[in-house]
C-alpha angles and dihedrals in degrees: 000000000000093000091049091053091050091051091048091050092050092048091050092048092050093046090052091049091049092050091050092050091051090050091051091047090052091051093050093048090049091050092051095049093047094050106117094194116080116225120246118247116220113221119197113243091197111084114203130354113218104216094181095059091043092052091047089055097043101036108042098188091062090062092070100035092138099043124131112262098194092112094052094085091053091050093055093042090052091049092049093046092056106121091217095054116131129213089252091058092049089052092047094050095045093044089054092048092049091052089060121087094254145077110244117249117256089248091060092046089048091054091046093052091049090050089052089053092051088053093043089234108148094167092056091050090054091047090053091053092046092049091049089053091048093048090055085076119180090349091062091125091057107032103036096053088051090052092049091047090054094042097043095096090050093046090051092047093050094041095242126146125216120254091254092052090054093045094241093129090080131049117276099256097035112168126168106240123199104185095165099045106092 
């Protein structure tokens, strides 16, 4: 009984609101049709807006959207080979590279690992290797072994191990579980 009364009350409230809105709509339509003064129409005096030229002025990287990026690797390698580079700069450069839709070339990773050594930052070197493995994506079995093969002389020279050799490729407490083998 109580639920039925609540439903009836809600239906009555909504029907009253609907009736009021129709009445207000009728008043506004009547006022518009009885208005003796025509409304002014604004016509644009400006013909055509060229969005492409505006974007090229405001967003400079769109101007060269089809440029050749062959010199980009050299730019990053030169930045990473700077003897005055700090750990913060290495992080900034690598973070930018990892936000791109690419896996950095082994030459860039080599320069980054050497920059980590100049800064005595072992943790950053491991993070760079982990991020390179992560950026390999679904082709991790093809791309990451190639990167390690190219970086192996540098890793040996710097005294670094690969992620697999350190056991960082699996979770910390990795245990093979066989729940269904009794």
